N, C-alpha and C positions, 0 to 999 in steps of 0.2 A: 573627414575630420583631421585637423592638423595635430601634429604630435604635441604641441604646446597646449592646445585645447584639451586634448585627451589627458595630458598630465595634470592640468589644473583641475579638472573634474575629478580625476581619481584622488588627488590630494585632499580635496574637500570631503570626499566620501570617507577616506581613511581617517581623517581627523575626527569626524563624527563617530565612526566606528570604534576607535579607540577610547572614546568617552561614553558612548551610549549602546554599544553592541551587547548582545545578550551573552551574559557569563553564567547563567544558571542552568544551562543545558548539560546533561551529564556526559555527552560525548565531547564536550569542549573542555576537558579537564587540563589539557596542555595547550600551549601555543600552536598555531598551524606550522607545519614543518616538523614538529616533534611528536605528533600523535601516532598512536598505533594504527597502521593501515588496517588492520582487522576491525577495530572499533569504528573507524571511519566508514569502512564498507558496510558494516552491519547497521550503522545508524542511517546510511543513505538508502540502503534497501528498504528499511522500515518506513522511511519518510516519503517514499514514492506513494503519491495519491492519499497521504495520511498526515494529519496534523501533529505538531510537536507534542501537544498535551496528550494525545493518544498514545504516542510512541514511548514517551519517557518510561512508564512502568514496564513495558515490554523489553526495552533496551536494558534496563537495570536488571531484569530477571535473566535475560539471555547472558549478559556479561557475568552474572553471578554463577549461573549454571555451567556455562561454556565460556571461560575467560580467554581462550585462545582458539585460533582457527583449527588446530589439531583437535582440540577438545570437541568442538562442533562437528568436525569430520567423523569422529568416532561415536557420535551420539545416535541413539535410536530414532529413526525418522518419524515414528509416530509419537515419540516423546516430544520431538521438536514441533510437530504439527499441533499437538495438544497445548503446548506452551504459547504457540502462535494464535491459536483459536481466539477469534474476536477482532483480530487486527485487519481481516479481509484480504482479498487478492492473494489467495493461497498459493498460487504458482510461485510467488515470491519465496515462500518457505521452502518448497520443494527444490527450487533452483539454488537456493541458498545452501542446502545441504550438499548438493552436487558440486557447487563451486568450492565449498570448504574441503571436500574430498580431493578435488583436483589440485588445489593449493597445497594441501597437506601431503599428498602422495607424489605429485609430480614437480612441485616447486619447493620442497623441504620447509613447507609452512610460510613461505615468504610470498606476499602479493607483489606483482610486477610494479614498476615505478613509471611505466609509460602507458599511454592510451592504447596503442596498438596491441600490446600483449594482454592488457586488461580486458579488451574487447573480446578476446578469445575464450574468456571464462564464462561458464553457465550463468545466465541472469544479469550480466553486466552489460548495460547499453552505453551510448555515448555520454549521457549525462553522468551516470555513476562513475564511468571511467575517468572523465574529466574532474569530478569532484575528489576522487582519491588522489589523483596526480596533484591537484592544486592544494588540497587541505592537508593531506598527509606529508607531502614532500615540498610545498611551495613550488611546484614544477610549472612549466609553461602550458597551462590549460585554463579554459574559462568555462565552467559548467553553466548551462542555461536551463533553468526550471521556471515554473509558473511565476514566482516572484520577480525573477530577473527580467522575464518577458514584459511583465506589467511596468516594472520601473523604467526599463529603457525605451519601451514604446511610448511611454509618456514623456520621458526626457527629450527624446528626439522627435516626437509626434510621428512615429512610424505608421503609415497609413495601411500597410499590407494587413490583410486579414489573417487570423490564425487559420492553419499552422504555418502559412507561408512567412509570417513575420519572424518565426524562429530563426531562420538563416540570416536575416538582416541583423537580428539582435545578437547573434553569435559573432558576427563580424565586429559589431560595435564593442561587445564585451572583450573580445580578443585585442582590439586596439587599445583599450583602457587598462587592461590587466597589467600590473607593474611587475617587472622581474624581481624576484625575492619576496614578494608579498601577494602572490596570485591567490593563495588560500584566504588570506585576510580580505582581499577584494571580493572574492566569491561570497564569503560569509557576510560581508558588509552589504552586498546587494540583496542577499536573502533577508537579512535583518531589516534593512530599509523597507522592503516589500512587506514584510510580516508586521512591522510595528508602525510605520509611518505611511508608506505609500500603499495603503490598504485598497482592496477592491472597491469598497464603498466607504464614503466619508474619509478620504485621504487627508492627513494632517500636513498640508503644504506649508504651513507657517513653521513646522518643526524640521522641515527637510533641508539637508545641506545643499541640495540643488534647487532650492525654491526659486532663486533668481535666474536659474539657467533653464528651467524646465519649460518646454514650448507648450506642452498641454496645459500646464497650470497657468502660464501666462495668458492663454486663450480662454481660461476659465472652463476648460474641457477636459480635466484630468480623468474623470470617470468614463469618458468616451473611448478611452484606451485600456487595454489592447482592443483593437477592432475584431469583432467575431462575426462569423457567418451565422445565419439564422439557424437556430437549434431545431433539429428534427425531434418531433414528439416521440417520447419512448413508448414502445408497444407494451401492452400488458399480457402477460402469460398467466395461464391458470393450471392447476393441478391439484392433486390430493396427496396428503401425507398420512402414513398409517402408523398408529400407536398400537403396536401388536403386543399383548401381554400373554404369557403362558401361565399355567395354573398357579405356579409359585409367585406370580406377580412381576417377574423380571420382563424387561422391555427389549424388543428386537432392535438391534442397530446394524447397520451395514457400512462397510468401508467403500467409498466411491472410487471409481477407476482414477488412476493417477493423472490422466489427461482429461481435460475439459473443465467446466466450472465446478468449483468446490472439489477439485481433483485431490485424491488421497485423504479427504477429510471423512470423519465418521458421522452418520446421520441416520434418520429414520427412513425407511423404504418410502418411495413416492412413485406416483405415475410419471409419465413423461410430461413436461411442461409445454403447453401449446396455446395458440391464441384462440383456438375454438374450444369452448368449455366442454368438460365430460361430466356426466352425472355420477353420482355416488354409486348407483347400481353398475354403471359401466366401469368405474374404477375398481370396484370389488371383483367384477368378472375378470378384468385384466390381471389383477393381483392373484386371484385363484389359478388362472391358466398359467401364470408364470411361476407358481408354486410358492408365492410369498406366505400364504396362510390358508388354512381352512378353519373356520370357526364362526361364532356369532359376532355381529358388528352393529355399530350405531354411528351416525354422524354427530359431530360436535357443532354447536351453534356459532362458535367464534371462527372467523376467517383469519388466517395469518397473512399479513401484507409486508412485503420486503422489497427494497429497491436495489437492483444491481446496476453496474455501470451503464448498461445498454437497454435495460427493460425493467419493468415492474413485475412482481410476482404475487399472485394470490393463491394460497394454499388452503383448501378445506382439510379438515382433520377427520379421519375415521378411526374410531377406537374399536380394537378387535380383541375378543377373548378366545384364546385357542382351546380346543377340546381336549388336546393331549400335549405331552411334552415332546417337542420336536427335537431332532438331532441338529447339532450345530453344523452349518455348512461353510464352505470357504468364504472368507471375506464377511462373515457375519459374527455377531457376538450378542450375548445377553447381559443386561445391566439392571441392577435394582434402580428404581426411580430416584431414590435419595442419593444415588452415586453418580448420577448423570453428569454432575459437575467435574468429575474426574476424566471425562471423555473429551476428545478434540471436536466438540460440536461447534460448527459455524453458527453465526448470529441467526440466520433463518432457522436453523434446527432448534436453537434455544427458544425461539419464539413458539415453535411447535410444542416444545416440552411445557412452556409456560401455560399452555391451553389446558394441559392435563394434570399439572401439579398444583 
């Protein structure tokens, strides 16, 4: 692509962005280049695999509770996990605390302004590093997310399948990113993808690149980006235990920091496997591991939840303990009406809804 072609396309997009860009997002309170890198980082971490609509209330709550990176670094991790609960992909929250601690303790509360140093921080990958450099500093970086891939593969009719097309898109984005307005250009691409160049039913008539877009000109906008055939998600099954002691409080446990739902609070479960386990087998396993001894019954409702790579079906077993057990490490007891105060991930909230 020639420099003049790149400049022409960029100018069209920025003119559109200055008139139609989204201004109602709370992390866009100041122009690009003048924003707090902490707020940019926080928003970008939350926006990974998550919609703007879902992120807005979480972002506002986090900024109210922890308005600076030093405040977040000093926060109780379980408080952060509880505040994050429901947003999903919980490793983001754990890495976010670690990153805040590194920035606060080793960098005097200042985020780096270049991609190389940002990539050395916990939980920051190439996209987030580029977004911080461009949006917070108007620096020389071109972040590439799903919106950017969709927009530019359509504009240039890039035939490579995902994820190979990401490298090609990155080159195109870098060629078009204007010095001094790289953050505006990045957000313009994001906004165009979110509001005009949508995955389905793109509004090509409203696109500033309508006359330039190769995919649109061929009447094939929705054929891009090219995707390899999706593998069918497997279904795993297991059992969750609603264990109540004589005073009515319910047993919760904290999951290990590493792994799915790491560091989150939830109800005890069996392992999740593709081969189903009977309720009797689940109870035997729980008794052998010391989860409980008492009377039990199975509930009629099955909890269904979908993770990134698999579907999950959980049966629910209600247990009444014969005696008051001692609290062990990484477990706690909670009154059912106070479960909302715990950092329960969505799948565990579904389990509680079966019982309450």
